[in-house]
N, CA, C and O of each residue as an XYZ file, in Angstrom:
728
protein
N     -97.598    -29.772   -189.965
C     -98.749    -29.006   -188.908
C    -100.047    -28.722   -189.663
O    -100.104    -28.253   -190.800
N    -101.070    -29.060   -188.900
C    -102.391    -29.031   -189.256
C    -102.748    -27.685   -189.639
O    -102.154    -26.720   -189.158
N    -103.672    -27.566   -190.469
C    -104.458    -26.106   -190.920
C    -105.290    -25.563   -189.724
O    -105.854    -26.211   -188.842
N    -105.239    -24.383   -189.882
C    -105.965    -23.589   -188.139
C    -107.516    -23.832   -188.602
O    -108.252    -23.385   -187.722
N    -108.170    -24.324   -189.560
C    -109.356    -24.815   -189.531
C    -110.460    -23.858   -190.291
O    -110.179    -23.269   -191.335
N    -111.508    -23.785   -189.771
C    -112.565    -22.912   -190.762
C    -112.754    -21.875   -189.618
O    -112.390    -22.055   -188.456
N    -113.495    -20.547   -190.201
C    -113.884    -19.842   -189.262
C    -115.335    -19.208   -189.965
O    -115.697    -19.252   -191.141
N    -115.902    -18.702   -188.958
C    -117.359    -17.970   -189.343
C    -117.382    -17.610   -190.627
O    -116.447    -16.966   -191.103
N    -118.476    -17.985   -191.375
C    -118.281    -17.314   -192.925
C    -117.538    -18.151   -193.966
O    -117.813    -18.178   -195.165
N    -116.659    -18.761   -193.417
C    -116.103    -19.848   -194.568
C    -116.784    -20.828   -195.113
O    -117.799    -21.283   -194.586
N    -116.241    -21.308   -196.357
C    -117.005    -22.481   -196.876
C    -116.233    -23.664   -196.341
O    -115.009    -23.663   -196.211
N    -117.162    -24.842   -195.987
C    -116.770    -25.757   -195.397
C    -116.359    -26.788   -196.410
O    -117.003    -27.006   -197.436
N    -115.165    -27.460   -196.042
C    -114.564    -28.444   -197.202
C    -115.603    -29.746   -197.178
O    -116.300    -30.091   -196.223
N    -115.533    -30.262   -198.254
C    -116.347    -31.316   -198.354
C    -115.332    -32.539   -198.049
O    -114.103    -32.480   -198.091
N    -116.122    -33.649   -197.736
C    -115.262    -34.875   -197.252
C    -115.939    -36.139   -197.556
O    -117.129    -35.989   -197.832
N    -115.501    -37.355   -197.579
C    -116.051    -38.484   -197.920
C    -115.505    -39.678   -196.796
O    -114.349    -40.100   -196.816
N    -116.278    -40.022   -196.070
C    -115.985    -40.948   -194.859
C    -116.896    -42.219   -194.809
O    -118.043    -42.298   -195.251
N    -116.283    -43.050   -194.285
C    -117.060    -44.411   -194.107
C    -118.157    -44.474   -192.832
O    -117.723    -44.343   -191.687
N    -119.337    -44.642   -193.028
C    -120.231    -44.625   -192.209
C    -120.369    -46.108   -191.374
O    -120.045    -47.143   -191.957
N    -120.753    -46.134   -190.300
C    -120.929    -47.387   -189.546
C    -121.714    -48.543   -190.124
O    -121.686    -49.695   -189.691
N    -122.416    -48.102   -191.151
C    -123.057    -49.253   -191.824
C    -122.191    -49.631   -193.193
O    -122.613    -50.437   -194.023
N    -121.110    -49.041   -193.295
C    -120.140    -49.594   -194.364
C    -120.206    -48.715   -195.637
O    -119.382    -48.803   -196.547
N    -121.242    -47.870   -195.625
C    -121.441    -47.077   -196.788
C    -120.537    -45.748   -196.657
O    -120.299    -45.319   -195.528
N    -120.033    -45.091   -197.792
C    -119.326    -43.930   -197.864
C    -120.265    -42.724   -197.874
O    -121.256    -42.695   -198.604
N    -119.946    -41.776   -197.088
C    -120.901    -40.628   -196.667
C    -120.187    -39.414   -197.249
O    -119.004    -39.258   -196.947
N    -120.819    -38.494   -198.093
C    -120.001    -37.289   -198.147
C    -120.860    -36.170   -197.611
O    -122.083    -36.269   -197.523
N    -120.147    -35.063   -197.244
C    -120.880    -33.577   -197.091
C    -121.837    -33.395   -198.061
O    -123.025    -33.168   -197.833
N    -121.224    -33.513   -199.351
C    -122.176    -33.143   -200.475
C    -123.130    -33.893   -200.759
O    -123.909    -33.568   -201.655
N    -123.272    -35.024   -200.080
C    -124.685    -35.807   -200.196
C    -125.757    -35.094   -199.694
O    -126.876    -35.532   -199.962
N    -125.636    -33.790   -198.825
C    -126.527    -33.211   -198.180
C    -127.052    -32.055   -198.928
O    -127.828    -31.294   -198.350
N    -126.652    -31.804   -200.372
C    -126.943    -30.902   -200.959
C    -128.140    -30.043   -201.173
O    -128.276    -28.859   -201.483
N    -129.084    -31.158   -200.872
C    -130.862    -30.599   -200.751
C    -131.245    -30.225   -199.319
O    -132.370    -29.794   -199.067
N    -130.174    -30.414   -198.251
C    -130.664    -30.041   -197.107
C    -130.302    -28.429   -196.899
O    -129.493    -27.859   -197.631
N    -131.025    -27.745   -195.771
C    -130.803    -26.559   -195.706
C    -129.393    -26.144   -194.826
O    -128.955    -24.996   -194.762
N    -128.881    -27.148   -194.269
C    -127.746    -27.224   -193.689
C    -127.385    -28.509   -192.869
O    -128.275    -29.348   -192.730
N    -126.282    -28.708   -192.373
C    -125.855    -29.737   -191.545
C    -125.228    -29.293   -189.948
O    -124.489    -28.347   -189.678
N    -125.643    -30.036   -189.290
C    -125.102    -30.024   -187.838
C    -123.969    -30.932   -187.942
O    -124.234    -32.124   -187.785
N    -122.580    -30.563   -188.209
C    -121.470    -31.342   -188.186
C    -120.789    -31.538   -186.651
O    -120.454    -30.508   -186.065
N    -120.637    -32.479   -186.173
C    -120.105    -32.928   -184.781
C    -119.003    -33.948   -184.869
O    -119.101    -35.119   -185.236
N    -117.758    -33.183   -184.399
C    -116.729    -34.364   -184.039
C    -116.878    -34.799   -182.537
O    -116.729    -34.155   -181.499
N    -117.246    -36.195   -182.787
C    -117.416    -36.838   -181.372
C    -116.668    -38.250   -181.127
O    -115.771    -38.546   -181.918
N    -116.959    -39.061   -180.168
C    -116.565    -40.198   -180.136
C    -117.204    -41.198   -178.992
O    -118.189    -40.846   -178.343
N    -116.680    -42.239   -178.832
C    -117.364    -43.218   -178.089
C    -116.882    -43.019   -176.410
O    -117.705    -43.096   -175.499
N    -115.728    -42.809   -176.232
C    -114.849    -42.827   -175.118
C    -114.678    -41.649   -174.263
O    -114.245    -41.853   -173.129
N    -114.993    -40.243   -174.684
C    -115.039    -39.282   -173.986
C    -116.135    -39.147   -173.341
O    -117.224    -39.161   -173.916
N    -115.968    -38.962   -171.741
C    -117.401    -38.483   -170.824
C    -118.113    -37.503   -171.467
O    -119.337    -37.635   -171.474
N    -117.591    -36.474   -172.052
C    -118.221    -35.442   -172.478
C    -119.087    -35.849   -173.718
O    -120.314    -35.782   -173.638
N    -118.569    -36.199   -174.673
C    -119.156    -36.683   -175.993
C    -120.314    -37.678   -175.566
O    -121.418    -37.478   -176.074
N    -120.147    -38.849   -174.580
C    -121.017    -39.845   -174.273
C    -122.447    -39.152   -173.382
O    -123.597    -39.584   -173.307
N    -121.925    -38.134   -172.884
C    -123.086    -37.398   -171.995
C    -123.780    -36.492   -172.976
O    -124.722    -35.877   -172.475
N    -123.566    -36.275   -174.150
C    -124.185    -35.520   -175.153
C    -124.886    -36.422   -176.265
O    -125.696    -36.022   -177.102
N    -124.456    -37.591   -176.120
C    -125.227    -38.485   -177.192
C    -126.622    -38.395   -177.368
O    -127.101    -38.283   -178.497
N    -127.427    -38.439   -176.188
C    -128.881    -38.318   -176.288
C    -129.339    -36.930   -176.716
O    -130.360    -36.775   -177.386
N    -128.582    -35.944   -176.326
C    -129.103    -34.900   -176.887
C    -128.865    -34.670   -178.374
O    -129.658    -34.113   -179.133
N    -127.851    -35.095   -178.645
C    -127.655    -35.175   -180.256
C    -128.772    -35.955   -180.907
O    -129.310    -35.521   -181.926
N    -129.147    -37.131   -180.331
C    -130.110    -37.942   -180.966
C    -131.410    -36.890   -181.104
O    -132.042    -36.757   -182.152
N    -131.678    -36.216   -179.947
C    -132.880    -35.586   -179.859
C    -132.660    -34.212   -180.788
O    -133.559    -33.870   -181.556
N    -131.754    -33.647   -180.711
C    -131.461    -32.627   -182.042
C    -131.467    -32.915   -183.216
O    -131.875    -32.051   -183.992
N    -131.008    -34.250   -183.766
C    -131.097    -34.771   -185.167
C    -132.564    -35.022   -185.236
O    -133.024    -34.537   -186.270
N    -133.482    -35.629   -184.474
C    -134.738    -35.839   -184.687
C    -135.511    -34.686   -184.980
O    -136.240    -34.668   -185.972
N    -135.394    -33.476   -184.006
C    -135.988    -32.259   -184.222
C    -135.672    -31.661   -185.430
O    -136.556    -31.309   -186.211
N    -134.385    -31.501   -185.674
C    -134.095    -30.577   -186.835
C    -133.886    -31.130   -188.168
O    -133.885    -30.409   -189.166
N    -133.696    -32.481   -188.212
C    -133.655    -33.050   -189.452
C    -134.525    -32.851   -190.321
O    -134.319    -32.678   -191.522
N    -135.942    -32.867   -189.555
C    -137.273    -32.343   -190.437
C    -137.112    -31.184   -190.847
O    -137.717    -30.867   -191.871
N    -136.319    -30.273   -190.228
C    -136.568    -28.804   -190.532
C    -135.119    -28.677   -191.698
O    -134.809    -27.549   -192.083
N    -134.574    -29.502   -192.028
C    -133.644    -29.425   -192.931
C    -132.269    -29.284   -192.433
O    -131.403    -28.827   -193.180
N    -131.983    -29.667   -191.142
C    -130.858    -29.555   -190.534
C    -130.329    -31.033   -190.063
O    -130.573    -31.326   -188.893
N    -129.742    -31.836   -190.734
C    -129.645    -33.202   -190.036
C    -128.180    -33.317   -189.305
O    -127.226    -32.628   -189.667
N    -128.132    -33.994   -188.543
C    -126.572    -34.196   -187.564
C    -125.921    -35.124   -188.328
O    -126.479    -36.150   -188.715
N    -124.689    -34.825   -188.598
C    -123.734    -35.723   -189.104
C    -122.613    -35.859   -188.201
O    -121.973    -34.823   -188.021
N    -122.206    -36.953   -187.559
C    -121.280    -37.340   -186.505
C    -120.039    -37.758   -187.114
O    -120.107    -38.502   -188.092
N    -118.786    -37.344   -186.628
C    -117.459    -37.892   -187.360
C    -116.794    -38.286   -186.045
O    -116.831    -37.513   -185.088
N    -116.214    -39.414   -185.979
C    -115.190    -39.734   -184.970
C    -113.701    -39.498   -185.260
O    -113.080    -40.334   -185.916
N    -113.111    -38.400   -184.798
C    -111.913    -38.151   -185.171
C    -110.461    -38.869   -184.532
O    -109.298    -38.950   -184.927
N    -111.086    -39.256   -183.533
C    -109.875    -40.059   -182.789
C    -109.065    -41.437   -183.431
O    -109.705    -42.300   -184.032
N    -107.782    -41.522   -183.255
C    -107.125    -42.696   -183.635
C    -107.229    -43.542   -182.643
O    -106.835    -43.392   -181.487
N    -107.960    -44.753   -183.287
C    -108.129    -46.147   -182.279
C    -106.994    -46.858   -181.843
O    -107.057    -47.661   -180.912
N    -105.793    -46.569   -182.561
C    -104.458    -46.943   -181.856
C    -104.077    -46.456   -180.796
O    -103.455    -47.131   -179.976
N    -104.441    -44.907   -180.567
C    -104.028    -44.020   -179.370
C    -105.299    -44.229   -178.450
O    -105.047    -44.252   -177.245
N    -106.485    -44.368   -178.780
C    -107.711    -44.420   -177.847
C    -108.436    -45.408   -178.036
O    -109.347    -45.336   -178.862
N    -108.189    -46.615   -177.280
C    -108.846    -47.708   -177.223
C    -110.321    -47.382   -177.014
O    -110.767    -46.391   -176.436
N    -111.133    -48.563   -177.681
C    -112.550    -47.968   -177.534
C    -113.188    -47.084   -178.670
O    -114.401    -46.881   -178.734
N    -112.316    -46.601   -179.518
C    -112.727    -45.651   -180.696
C    -112.396    -46.370   -182.044
O    -112.207    -45.708   -183.064
N    -112.338    -47.571   -182.034
C    -112.421    -48.432   -183.332
C    -113.273    -48.312   -184.202
O    -114.182    -47.608   -183.763
N    -113.509    -48.726   -185.500
C    -114.358    -48.595   -186.293
C    -115.573    -49.642   -185.659
O    -116.715    -49.219   -185.474
N    -115.242    -50.837   -185.400
C    -115.948    -51.747   -184.783
C    -116.821    -51.248   -183.357
O    -118.020    -51.375   -183.108
N    -115.771    -50.665   -182.581
C    -116.635    -50.088   -181.172
C    -117.626    -49.048   -181.895
O    -118.802    -49.113   -181.539
N    -117.291    -48.123   -182.845
C    -118.352    -47.117   -183.185
C    -119.845    -47.909   -183.727
O    -120.998    -47.568   -183.462
N    -119.445    -48.899   -184.443
C    -120.711    -49.685   -184.957
C    -121.336    -50.066   -183.652
O    -122.525    -49.776   -183.521
N    -120.758    -50.637   -182.721
C    -121.630    -51.152   -181.449
C    -122.171    -50.168   -180.797
O    -123.308    -50.374   -180.372
N    -121.614    -48.994   -180.559
C    -122.203    -47.628   -179.990
C    -123.380    -47.355   -180.818
O    -124.514    -47.238   -180.353
N    -123.073    -47.253   -182.075
C    -124.339    -46.260   -182.949
C    -125.438    -47.649   -182.894
O    -126.567    -47.233   -183.153
N    -125.442    -48.754   -182.704
C    -126.495    -49.846   -182.620
C    -127.059    -49.797   -180.956
O    -128.243    -49.945   -180.652
N    -126.248    -49.624   -180.242
C    -126.678    -49.651   -178.952
C    -127.401    -48.499   -178.473
O    -128.338    -48.664   -177.691
N    -126.994    -47.115   -178.941
C    -127.718    -46.124   -178.841
C    -128.778    -45.697   -179.812
O    -129.393    -44.665   -179.544
N    -129.067    -46.346   -180.887
C    -130.021    -46.352   -181.970
C    -129.681    -44.949   -182.435
O    -130.642    -44.180   -182.404
N    -128.192    -44.290   -182.984
C    -128.202    -43.108   -183.511
C    -129.215    -43.125   -184.942
O    -129.355    -44.045   -185.748
N    -129.787    -41.905   -184.935
C    -130.627    -41.667   -186.135
C    -129.790    -40.856   -186.924
O    -130.392    -40.086   -187.673
N    -128.610    -40.827   -186.954
C    -127.458    -40.092   -188.028
C    -126.374    -40.955   -188.485
O    -126.158    -42.040   -187.945
N    -125.789    -40.578   -189.314
C    -124.426    -41.145   -189.775
C    -123.625    -40.979   -188.616
O    -123.853    -40.082   -187.805
N    -122.601    -41.882   -188.481
C    -121.618    -41.893   -187.477
C    -120.308    -42.115   -188.264
O    -120.159    -43.287   -188.609
N    -119.306    -41.252   -188.636
C    -118.283    -41.614   -189.724
C    -117.220    -41.570   -189.173
O    -116.967    -40.756   -188.285
N    -116.269    -42.594   -189.681
C    -114.704    -42.514   -189.154
C    -114.070    -41.936   -189.813
O    -114.173    -42.202   -191.010
N    -113.133    -40.901   -189.419
C    -111.988    -40.315   -189.967
C    -110.833    -40.921   -189.838
O    -109.979    -40.574   -189.022
N    -110.702    -42.031   -190.767
C    -109.835    -42.858   -190.703
C    -108.607    -41.944   -191.541
O    -108.718    -41.304   -192.586
N    -107.380    -42.154   -190.637
C    -106.371    -41.263   -191.014
C    -106.284    -39.849   -190.607
O    -105.358    -39.122   -190.964
N    -107.238    -39.475   -189.871
C    -107.562    -38.344   -189.242
C    -107.223    -36.881   -190.456
O    -106.367    -36.044   -190.172
N    -107.911    -36.813   -191.552
C    -107.551    -36.100   -192.516
C    -108.612    -34.946   -192.540
O    -108.250    -33.875   -193.028
N    -109.962    -35.071   -192.030
C    -110.892    -34.271   -192.066
C    -111.134    -33.098   -190.616
O    -111.440    -31.909   -190.712
N    -110.930    -33.741   -189.563
C    -110.959    -33.078   -188.369
C    -110.090    -31.749   -188.422
O    -110.492    -30.675   -187.974
N    -108.807    -31.950   -189.041
C    -107.775    -30.764   -189.063
C    -108.291    -29.590   -190.083
O    -107.922    -28.438   -189.855
N    -109.028    -29.827   -191.058
C    -109.423    -29.024   -192.244
C    -110.558    -28.181   -191.510
O    -110.902    -27.113   -192.017
N    -111.141    -28.620   -190.351
C    -112.409    -27.863   -189.498
C    -111.622    -27.138   -188.596
O    -111.946    -25.965   -188.413
N    -110.497    -27.662   -187.894
C    -109.843    -27.014   -186.828
C    -110.624    -27.524   -185.440
O    -110.552    -26.903   -184.379
N    -111.345    -28.701   -185.615
C    -111.977    -29.408   -184.390
C    -110.679    -29.777   -183.595
O    -109.592    -30.163   -184.022
N    -111.087    -29.556   -182.372
C    -109.998    -29.902   -181.215
C    -110.345    -30.728   -180.003
O    -109.584    -31.050   -179.091
N    -111.587    -31.009   -180.142
C    -112.037    -31.429   -179.023
C    -113.258    -32.451   -179.305
O    -113.819    -32.423   -180.400
N    -113.651    -33.339   -178.311
C    -114.964    -34.281   -178.645
C    -115.810    -33.780   -177.638
O    -115.247    -33.721   -176.545
N    -117.028    -33.384   -177.652
C    -117.486    -32.913   -178.995
C    -117.026    -31.596   -179.373
O    -116.509    -30.856   -178.535
N    -117.186    -31.245   -180.617
C    -116.853    -29.897   -181.020
C    -117.922    -29.870   -182.434
O    -117.909    -30.862   -183.163
N    -118.575    -29.026   -182.676
C    -119.773    -28.459   -183.433
C    -119.406    -27.572   -184.327
O    -118.612    -26.663   -184.083
N    -120.049    -27.801   -185.617
C    -119.870    -26.842   -186.679
C    -121.246    -26.854   -187.499
O    -121.561    -27.819   -188.197
N    -121.980    -25.800   -187.374
C    -123.176    -25.405   -187.888
C    -122.961    -24.949   -189.135
O    -122.359    -23.878   -189.222
N    -123.401    -25.651   -190.416
C    -123.239    -25.531   -191.776
C    -124.441    -25.134   -192.335
O    -125.397    -25.901   -192.227
N    -124.580    -24.018   -192.944
C    -125.789    -23.612   -193.750
C    -125.468    -23.544   -195.181
O    -124.501    -22.899   -195.586
N    -126.329    -24.253   -196.025
C    -126.257    -24.495   -197.399
C    -126.680    -23.045   -198.140
O    -127.761    -22.462   -198.054
N    -125.839    -22.766   -198.671
C    -125.944    -21.474   -199.434
C    -125.764    -21.591   -200.827
O    -124.586    -21.614   -201.183
N    -126.612    -21.669   -201.697
C    -126.534    -21.963   -203.067
C    -125.447    -23.001   -203.379
O    -124.500    -22.863   -204.153
N    -125.774    -24.099   -202.606
C    -125.172    -25.545   -202.938
C    -123.861    -25.492   -202.096
O    -123.192    -26.525   -202.099
N    -123.372    -24.364   -201.330
C    -121.946    -24.690   -200.685
C    -122.289    -24.234   -199.316
O    -122.939    -23.237   -199.003
N    -121.681    -25.232   -198.463
C    -122.110    -25.010   -196.912
C    -121.042    -24.250   -196.347
O    -119.843    -24.510   -196.454
N    -121.675    -23.084   -195.605
C    -121.054    -22.076   -194.935
C    -121.099    -22.197   -193.555
O    -122.196    -22.411   -193.041
N    -119.967    -22.088   -192.756
C    -119.677    -21.866   -191.306
C    -120.569    -21.095   -190.661
O    -120.238    -19.931   -190.889
N    -121.614    -21.124   -189.913
C    -122.466    -20.306   -189.196
C    -122.262    -20.209   -187.734
O    -122.478    -19.124   -187.193
N    -121.797    -21.407   -186.908
C    -121.543    -21.589   -185.702
C    -120.624    -22.687   -185.109
O    -120.806    -23.841   -185.497
N    -119.692    -22.439   -184.240
C    -118.651    -23.204   -183.958
C    -118.587    -23.332   -182.651
O    -118.583    -22.291   -181.994
N    -118.518    -24.702   -181.913
C    -118.407    -24.515   -180.553
C    -119.017    -25.756   -179.929
O    -118.883    -26.873   -180.427
N    -119.754    -25.485   -178.713
C    -120.350    -26.330   -177.916
C    -122.022    -26.443   -178.078
O    -122.659    -25.474   -178.489
N    -122.642    -27.645   -177.738
C    -124.085    -27.895   -178.081
C    -124.866    -26.765   -177.089
O    -125.836    -26.155   -177.538
N    -124.420    -26.545   -175.820
C    -124.967    -25.952   -174.645
C    -123.805    -25.649   -173.515
O    -122.577    -25.706   -173.581
N    -124.480    -25.392   -172.724
C    -123.605    -24.585   -171.505
C    -123.423    -25.643   -170.054
O    -122.862    -25.383   -168.989
N    -124.158    -26.951   -170.513
C    -124.191    -27.611   -169.331
C    -123.973    -29.235   -169.589
O    -124.941    -29.990   -169.505
N    -122.597    -29.753   -169.919
C    -122.729    -31.180   -170.631
C    -123.068    -32.208   -169.391
O    -123.404    -33.359   -169.669
N    -122.982    -31.798   -168.067
C    -123.438    -32.891   -167.145
C    -124.816    -33.164   -166.905
O    -125.233    -34.257   -166.522
N    -125.626    -32.006   -167.171
C    -127.014    -32.324   -166.959
C    -127.910    -31.499   -167.636
O    -127.994    -30.336   -167.241
N    -128.702    -31.915   -168.718
C    -129.554    -31.668   -169.770
C    -130.581    -30.700   -169.047
O    -130.875    -29.591   -169.494
N    -131.087    -31.238   -167.894
C    -132.032    -30.371   -167.311
C    -131.578    -29.097   -166.667
O    -132.353    -28.400   -166.012
N    -130.380    -28.811   -166.846
C    -129.713    -27.669   -165.959
C    -129.179    -26.628   -167.032
O    -128.673    -25.543   -166.746
N    -129.373    -27.131   -168.320
C    -128.678    -26.052   -169.320
C    -129.505    -24.870   -169.217
O    -130.730    -24.928   -169.111
N    -128.745    -23.650   -169.254
C    -129.233    -22.338   -169.513
C    -128.880    -21.495   -171.046
O    -129.490    -20.519   -171.483
N    -127.966    -22.051   -171.541
C    -127.787    -21.548   -172.741
C    -127.706    -22.661   -173.824
O    -126.771    -23.462   -173.821
N    -128.677    -22.698   -174.728
C    -128.678    -23.628   -175.785
C    -127.967    -23.038   -176.918
O    -128.655    -22.604   -177.842
N    -126.460    -22.941   -176.999
C    -125.838    -22.300   -178.166
C    -126.271    -22.924   -179.611
O    -126.513    -22.262   -180.620
N    -126.310    -24.143   -179.504
C    -126.621    -24.741   -181.133
C    -128.014    -24.408   -181.531
O    -128.310    -23.886   -182.606
N    -128.865    -24.749   -180.579
C    -130.312    -24.530   -180.983
C    -130.651    -22.939   -181.225
O    -131.439    -22.558   -182.090
N    -129.960    -22.092   -180.357
C    -130.025    -20.738   -180.590
C    -129.743    -20.397   -182.086
O    -130.485    -19.810   -182.873
N    -128.547    -20.883   -182.283
C    -127.891    -20.483   -183.828
C    -128.707    -21.209   -184.815
O    -128.786    -20.739   -185.950
N    -129.226    -22.129   -184.565
C    -130.009    -22.598   -185.714
C    -131.482    -21.855   -185.850
O    -132.089    -21.726   -186.913
N    -131.923    -21.404   -184.586
C    -133.144    -20.754   -184.691
C    -132.972    -19.230   -185.522
O    -133.843    -18.637   -186.158
N    -131.530    -18.817   -185.281
C    -131.389    -17.740   -186.125
C    -131.159    -17.888   -187.543
O    -131.832    -17.204   -188.316
N    -130.221    -18.763   -188.019
C    -129.953    -19.434   -189.135
C    -131.164    -19.376   -190.043
O    -131.308    -18.650   -191.027
N    -132.079    -20.337   -189.507
C    -133.538    -20.541   -190.151
C    -134.275    -19.191   -190.439
O    -134.947    -19.130   -191.468
N    -134.212    -18.252   -189.723
C    -134.785    -17.000   -189.665
C    -134.067    -16.188   -190.521
O    -134.606    -15.120   -190.814
N    -132.777    -16.477   -191.084
C    -132.160    -15.561   -192.046
C    -131.395    -14.548   -191.507
O    -130.989    -13.582   -192.152
N    -131.162    -14.777   -190.175
C    -130.246    -13.695   -189.359
C    -128.950    -14.050   -188.968
O    -128.574    -15.222   -189.008
N    -128.305    -13.216   -188.628
C    -126.731    -13.634   -188.276
C    -126.830    -14.274   -186.937
O    -127.756    -13.974   -186.184
N    -125.854    -15.205   -186.577
C    -125.867    -15.812   -185.527
C    -125.264    -14.733   -184.314
O    -124.107    -14.327   -184.426
N    -126.016    -14.348   -183.293
C    -125.444    -13.672   -182.294
C    -124.241    -14.130   -181.483
O    -123.250    -13.408   -181.382
N    -124.333    -15.527   -180.806
C    -123.218    -16.046   -180.404
C    -122.696    -17.144   -181.389
O    -123.046    -18.311   -181.211
N    -121.861    -16.801   -182.433
C    -121.467    -17.470   -183.418
C    -120.306    -18.340   -183.045
O    -120.026    -19.310   -183.749
N    -119.511    -17.996   -181.807
C    -118.614    -19.028   -181.235
C    -118.576    -19.170   -179.981
O    -118.694    -18.221   -179.206
N    -118.369    -20.627   -179.550
C    -118.144    -20.753   -178.181
C    -117.235    -21.481   -177.835
O    -116.708    -21.931   -178.853
N    -116.641    -21.936   -176.729
C    -115.658    -22.678   -176.545
C    -116.164    -24.391   -176.256
O    -116.929    -24.855   -175.409
N    -115.346    -25.072   -177.389
C    -116.194    -26.437   -177.072
C    -115.234    -27.218   -175.837
O    -114.026    -27.090   -175.635
N    -116.075    -27.928   -175.222
C    -115.773    -28.485   -173.898
C    -115.637    -29.791   -173.996
O    -116.695    -30.241   -174.434
N    -114.775    -30.725   -173.785
C    -114.688    -32.077   -173.783
C    -113.167    -32.624   -173.947
O    -112.251    -31.824   -173.750
N    -112.902    -33.846   -174.270
C    -111.599    -34.250   -174.279
C    -110.908    -34.025   -175.568
O    -111.600    -34.066   -176.585
N    -109.592    -33.783   -175.670
C    -108.580    -33.705   -176.598
C    -108.991    -34.795   -177.743
O    -109.613    -35.829   -177.499
N    -108.615    -34.455   -178.817
C    -108.909    -35.106   -180.019
C    -107.463    -36.193   -179.818
O    -106.348    -35.714   -179.616
N    -107.678    -37.488   -179.898
C    -106.442    -38.109   -179.784
C    -105.752    -38.511   -181.016
O    -106.387    -39.104   -181.889
N    -104.311    -38.197   -181.184
C    -103.554    -38.249   -182.362
C    -102.255    -39.235   -181.914
O    -102.027    -39.573   -180.753
N    -101.585    -39.558   -182.907
C    -100.299    -40.134   -182.588
C     -99.383    -39.051   -182.244
O     -98.219    -39.301   -181.934
């Protein structure tokens, strides 16, 4: 049985996964960042695909403020065609991802966080060298149309964290495809 995952205020588990460039990336590699925007996403879910351009824009905006995006593909490629490591490399190249796109080989990381969908976001704040969960859920309230978004959940949470405040809306429902497992 999988772990229940993290809750707001919990310390985030470190992990080391293979990036599309072949290098290993760990959460602990970001010890000098103010935090990390961790997203569980994939190549094949229409919701995840719809959010890719927004994730690139969020990374470009917030990386400079100390909150880079780190993307993890949790799907089992034997269950979901199109989510293999090679497919991830191709997608990252096509979209010119400005962030690491990591493969959760063996599906060991996503259960530690409690991710259930793609995309599923976890805003982590670096507090004295440990990553603490500040927000869990969706990027915003409209996956289909970026121009029709009324609630910017992730960006609102980032604004509050950067101001040293508690996140008003710390959890929202992740909208997307279920993570594919055997």
